[in-house]
C-alpha positions as a Markdown table, in Angstrom:
| # | Residue | x | y | z |
|---|---|---|---|---|
| 1 | Unk | 12.9 | -25.0 | 18.5 |
| 2 | Unk | 9.5 | -23.8 | 19.7 |
| 3 | Unk | 7.7 | -20.9 | 18.2 |
| 4 | Unk | 5.7 | -18.6 | 20.5 |
| 5 | Unk | 4.2 | -15.2 | 20.7 |
| 6 | Unk | 5.5 | -13.0 | 23.4 |
| 7 | Unk | 3.6 | -10.0 | 24.8 |
| 8 | Unk | 6.0 | -7.7 | 23.1 |
| 9 | Unk | 4.9 | -8.8 | 19.6 |
| 10 | Unk | 6.0 | -10.7 | 16.6 |
| 11 | Unk | 9.6 | -9.3 | 16.6 |
| 12 | Unk | 10.3 | -11.5 | 19.7 |
| 13 | Unk | 9.7 | -14.6 | 17.6 |
| 14 | Unk | 12.7 | -13.6 | 15.5 |
| 15 | Unk | 14.9 | -12.8 | 18.5 |
| 16 | Unk | 14.2 | -16.0 | 20.4 |
| 17 | Unk | 14.3 | -18.3 | 17.4 |
| 18 | Unk | 17.4 | -16.9 | 15.7 |
| 19 | Unk | 19.8 | -15.7 | 18.4 |
| 20 | Unk | 22.1 | -18.4 | 19.9 |
| 21 | Unk | 22.0 | -18.9 | 23.7 |
| 22 | Unk | 23.6 | -16.1 | 25.8 |
| 23 | Unk | 23.8 | -13.8 | 22.8 |
| 24 | Unk | 22.9 | -10.2 | 23.4 |
| 25 | Unk | 20.5 | -8.9 | 20.8 |
| 26 | Unk | 22.2 | -5.5 | 20.6 |
| 27 | Unk | 22.9 | -5.6 | 16.9 |
| 28 | Unk | 20.8 | -7.5 | 14.3 |
| 29 | Unk | 22.7 | -8.9 | 11.4 |
| 30 | Unk | 22.1 | -11.2 | 8.4 |
| 31 | Unk | 23.6 | -14.0 | 10.4 |
| 32 | Unk | 20.9 | -13.8 | 13.0 |
| 33 | Unk | 18.0 | -13.0 | 10.8 |
| 34 | Unk | 17.8 | -15.1 | 7.6 |
| 35 | Unk | 15.0 | -13.1 | 5.9 |
| 36 | Unk | 17.4 | -10.1 | 5.5 |
| 37 | Unk | 18.7 | -11.3 | 2.1 |
| 38 | Unk | 15.1 | -10.9 | 0.8 |
| 39 | Unk | 15.0 | -7.4 | 2.0 |
| 40 | Unk | 18.4 | -6.6 | 0.6 |
| 41 | Unk | 17.2 | -7.6 | -2.8 |
| 42 | Unk | 14.2 | -5.3 | -2.5 |
| 43 | Unk | 16.2 | -2.3 | -1.5 |
| 44 | Unk | 19.4 | -2.2 | -3.7 |
| 45 | Unk | 19.7 | 1.6 | -3.4 |
| 46 | Unk | 20.3 | 1.7 | 0.3 |
| 47 | Unk | 23.9 | 1.8 | 1.5 |
| 48 | Unk | 23.1 | -0.2 | 4.6 |
| 49 | Unk | 20.4 | -2.8 | 3.8 |
| 50 | Unk | 20.7 | -4.3 | 7.3 |
| 51 | Unk | 19.2 | -1.1 | 8.7 |
| 52 | Unk | 16.2 | -1.5 | 6.4 |
| 53 | Unk | 15.8 | -5.1 | 7.6 |
| 54 | Unk | 16.0 | -4.1 | 11.2 |
| 55 | Unk | 13.5 | -1.3 | 10.8 |
| 56 | Unk | 11.1 | -3.6 | 8.9 |
| 57 | Unk | 11.3 | -6.4 | 11.4 |
| 58 | Unk | 10.9 | -4.0 | 14.3 |
| 59 | Unk | 7.8 | -2.6 | 12.7 |
| 60 | Unk | 6.2 | -6.0 | 13.3 |
| 61 | Unk | 6.2 | -5.5 | 17.0 |
| 62 | Unk | 2.9 | -3.6 | 16.5 |
| 63 | Unk | 1.2 | -6.7 | 15.1 |
| 64 | Unk | 0.9 | -9.3 | 17.8 |
| 65 | Unk | 0.0 | -12.2 | 15.5 |
| 66 | Unk | 1.6 | -15.1 | 13.7 |
| 67 | Unk | -0.2 | -13.9 | 10.6 |
| 68 | Unk | 2.1 | -10.9 | 10.5 |
| 69 | Unk | 5.0 | -13.2 | 9.5 |
| 70 | Unk | 3.0 | -14.5 | 6.6 |
| 71 | Unk | 1.9 | -11.0 | 5.7 |
| 72 | Unk | 5.5 | -9.7 | 5.7 |
| 73 | Unk | 6.7 | -12.4 | 3.3 |
| 74 | Unk | 3.7 | -11.8 | 1.0 |
| 75 | Unk | 4.3 | -8.0 | 1.0 |
| 76 | Unk | 8.0 | -8.6 | 0.2 |
| 77 | Unk | 7.0 | -10.7 | -2.8 |
| 78 | Unk | 4.6 | -8.1 | -4.0 |
| 79 | Unk | 7.3 | -5.4 | -3.7 |
| 80 | Unk | 9.7 | -7.5 | -5.8 |
| 81 | Unk | 7.0 | -8.1 | -8.4 |
| 82 | Unk | 6.3 | -4.4 | -8.6 |
| 83 | Unk | 9.9 | -3.5 | -9.1 |
| 84 | Unk | 10.3 | -6.2 | -11.8 |
| 85 | Unk | 7.0 | -5.4 | -13.6 |
| 86 | Unk | 5.5 | -2.1 | -12.5 |
| 87 | Unk | 1.9 | -1.4 | -13.5 |
| 88 | Unk | 1.4 | 1.3 | -16.2 |
| 89 | Unk | 1.3 | 4.8 | -14.8 |
| 90 | Unk | 1.8 | 3.6 | -11.2 |
| 91 | Unk | 4.5 | 3.2 | -8.6 |
| 92 | Unk | 4.6 | 2.1 | -5.0 |
| 93 | Unk | 6.9 | 1.2 | -2.1 |
| 94 | Unk | 7.4 | 1.3 | 1.6 |
| 95 | Unk | 7.5 | 4.5 | 3.6 |
| 96 | Unk | 10.6 | 4.9 | 5.9 |
| 97 | Unk | 11.3 | 1.1 | 5.6 |
| 98 | Unk | 8.0 | 0.1 | 7.2 |
| 99 | Unk | 6.9 | -2.8 | 5.0 |
| 100 | Unk | 3.3 | -2.5 | 6.3 |
| 101 | Unk | 3.0 | 1.2 | 5.2 |
| 102 | Unk | 3.4 | 2.1 | 1.6 |
| 103 | Unk | 3.0 | 5.2 | -0.5 |
| 104 | Unk | 2.0 | 5.0 | -4.2 |
| 105 | Unk | 1.7 | 7.5 | -7.0 |
| 106 | Unk | -0.8 | 7.3 | -9.8 |
| 107 | Unk | -0.6 | 9.3 | -13.0 |
| 108 | Unk | -4.0 | 10.6 | -14.1 |
| 109 | Unk | -5.2 | 8.5 | -17.1 |
| 110 | Unk | -4.9 | 10.4 | -20.4 |
| 111 | Unk | -8.6 | 9.7 | -21.3 |
| 112 | Unk | -9.9 | 11.3 | -18.2 |
| 113 | Unk | -10.3 | 14.7 | -16.6 |
| 114 | Unk | -7.4 | 13.7 | -14.3 |
| 115 | Unk | -4.9 | 13.6 | -17.1 |
| 116 | Unk | -1.6 | 15.2 | -16.3 |
| 117 | Unk | -2.1 | 14.9 | -12.5 |
| 118 | Unk | 0.1 | 13.0 | -10.1 |
| 119 | Unk | -2.0 | 11.5 | -7.3 |
| 120 | Unk | -0.4 | 10.3 | -4.0 |
| 121 | Unk | -2.1 | 7.3 | -2.4 |
| 122 | Unk | -1.3 | 5.7 | 1.0 |
| 123 | Unk | -1.5 | 2.0 | 1.5 |
| 124 | Unk | -1.7 | 0.4 | 5.0 |
| 125 | Unk | -1.4 | -3.4 | 5.1 |
| 126 | Unk | -3.2 | -5.2 | 8.0 |
| 127 | Unk | -1.3 | -7.8 | 10.0 |
| 128 | Unk | -3.5 | -10.6 | 8.5 |
| 129 | Unk | -2.9 | -9.5 | 4.8 |
| 130 | Unk | -3.7 | -10.9 | 2.3 |
| 131 | Unk | -6.7 | -12.4 | 4.0 |
| 132 | Unk | -8.0 | -8.9 | 4.7 |
| 133 | Unk | -7.7 | -6.0 | 2.2 |
| 134 | Unk | -5.3 | -3.2 | 2.6 |
| 135 | Unk | -6.5 | 0.3 | 3.5 |
| 136 | Unk | -6.0 | 2.5 | 0.6 |
| 137 | Unk | -6.7 | 6.3 | 0.5 |
| 138 | Unk | -5.9 | 9.3 | -1.6 |
| 139 | Unk | -3.7 | 12.0 | 0.0 |
| 140 | Unk | -4.1 | 14.2 | -3.1 |
| 141 | Unk | -7.5 | 15.9 | -3.3 |
| 142 | Unk | -9.6 | 14.6 | -6.2 |
| 143 | Unk | -13.1 | 15.4 | -7.4 |
| 144 | Unk | -14.7 | 12.0 | -8.0 |
| 145 | Unk | -18.0 | 10.4 | -7.0 |
| 146 | Unk | -16.3 | 7.4 | -5.5 |
| 147 | Unk | -13.6 | 9.3 | -3.5 |
| 148 | Unk | -14.5 | 11.5 | -0.6 |
| 149 | Unk | -12.8 | 14.5 | 1.0 |
| 150 | Unk | -10.9 | 12.2 | 3.4 |
| 151 | Unk | -9.4 | 10.3 | 0.4 |
| 152 | Unk | -11.5 | 7.1 | 1.1 |
| 153 | Unk | -12.2 | 5.1 | -2.0 |
| 154 | Unk | -15.5 | 3.2 | -2.8 |
| 155 | Unk | -14.1 | 0.2 | -4.6 |
| 156 | Unk | -15.6 | -3.3 | -4.3 |
| 157 | Unk | -12.2 | -5.1 | -4.3 |
| 158 | Unk | -11.2 | -3.1 | -1.2 |
| 159 | Unk | -14.4 | -4.3 | 0.5 |
| 160 | Unk | -16.6 | -7.3 | 0.0 |
| 161 | Unk | -15.0 | -8.4 | -3.3 |
| 162 | Unk | -11.5 | -8.6 | -1.9 |
| 163 | Unk | -9.7 | -11.9 | -2.4 |
| 164 | Unk | -6.2 | -13.1 | -1.2 |
| 165 | Unk | -5.4 | -13.7 | -4.9 |
| 166 | Unk | -5.5 | -9.9 | -5.5 |
| 167 | Unk | -2.4 | -7.8 | -5.3 |
| 168 | Unk | -1.5 | -4.1 | -4.7 |
| 169 | Unk | -0.6 | -4.0 | -8.4 |
| 170 | Unk | -4.1 | -5.0 | -9.3 |
| 171 | Unk | -5.6 | -2.6 | -6.8 |
| 172 | Unk | -3.7 | 0.3 | -8.3 |
| 173 | Unk | -4.8 | -0.6 | -11.8 |
| 174 | Unk | -8.4 | -0.8 | -10.6 |
| 175 | Unk | -8.1 | 2.7 | -9.1 |
| 176 | Unk | -6.8 | 3.9 | -12.4 |
| 177 | Unk | -9.8 | 2.4 | -14.1 |
| 178 | Unk | -12.1 | 4.1 | -11.6 |
| 179 | Unk | -10.6 | 7.4 | -12.5 |
| 180 | Unk | -11.4 | 6.7 | -16.2 |
| 181 | Unk | -14.8 | 5.2 | -15.5 |
| 182 | Unk | -16.5 | 6.5 | -12.3 |
| 183 | Unk | -19.3 | 4.6 | -10.8 |
| 184 | Unk | -22.0 | 7.1 | -9.9 |
| 185 | Unk | -24.5 | 4.3 | -9.1 |
| 186 | Unk | -22.4 | 3.3 | -6.0 |
| 187 | Unk | -21.2 | 6.7 | -4.8 |
| 188 | Unk | -19.3 | 7.8 | -1.8 |
| 189 | Unk | -20.1 | 11.5 | -2.6 |
| 190 | Unk | -23.8 | 11.6 | -3.8 |
| 191 | Unk | -23.6 | 15.3 | -4.9 |
| 192 | Unk | -20.7 | 14.6 | -7.3 |
| 193 | Unk | -22.5 | 11.4 | -8.5 |
| 194 | Unk | -25.6 | 13.4 | -9.3 |
| 195 | Unk | -23.5 | 15.9 | -11.2 |
| 196 | Unk | -21.8 | 13.1 | -13.1 |
| 197 | Unk | -25.1 | 11.7 | -14.1 |
| 198 | Unk | -27.0 | 15.0 | -15.0 |
| 199 | Unk | -24.2 | 17.3 | -16.1 |
| 200 | Unk | -21.2 | 15.4 | -17.4 |
| 201 | Unk | -19.6 | 18.6 | -18.8 |
| 202 | Unk | -19.7 | 20.4 | -15.4 |
| 203 | Unk | -18.4 | 17.2 | -13.7 |
| 204 | Unk | -15.4 | 16.8 | -16.0 |
| 205 | Unk | -14.7 | 20.6 | -15.9 |
| 206 | Unk | -14.6 | 20.6 | -12.1 |
| 207 | Unk | -12.5 | 17.4 | -11.9 |
| 208 | Unk | -10.1 | 18.9 | -14.4 |
| 209 | Unk | -9.9 | 22.1 | -12.4 |
| 210 | Unk | -9.2 | 20.2 | -9.2 |
| 211 | Unk | -6.5 | 18.2 | -10.9 |
| 212 | Unk | -4.8 | 21.3 | -12.1 |
| 213 | Unk | -5.0 | 22.9 | -8.6 |
| 214 | Unk | -4.1 | 19.9 | -6.4 |
| 215 | Unk | -2.3 | 17.3 | -8.5 |
| 216 | Unk | 0.0 | 19.4 | -10.8 |
| 217 | Unk | 2.9 | 20.7 | -8.8 |
């Protein structure tokens, strides 16, 4: 059989490779799409895992690249690893069965002004993941020199220090470390960085106040 990319996107690779001749692709099943067993393992709580698989594969139509197939398998592996061995104080998983769009929660580290807070983070995987880093941003407001008002994070492993060997689990742990040990020498918000350097008490008090206001209930 011949693999090709159609104008409609990666999903057509599955349809053309897996469906027998003269078969109408009205309903996708595990018979037609062999990767479904992997997704069923990842979503044991859903009553109809085939629906999760269909949604996940259909989401690939937006990524017109063979790399998306590799990315999907890598993301599935990371999801399984996270479920088996979740990082301390973090959780993450797909949003609405879209394997390329995740949401994570991070518990504020106890030894930081963010203690007691629950911070929501969005994760968007590119179609050429893991060769390119995911886009990670805070949805919960946080007072931090390396996190701006849009939730963008200044973290080297999400930029020039990214490596395909890194995982979302390691990214989440690095963000937790950033909450504990901010880096005011490489700030995303210079004003907060200046406060962190010159008035640590005020910085921590403000960060604690924001945590209580935005990350606690």
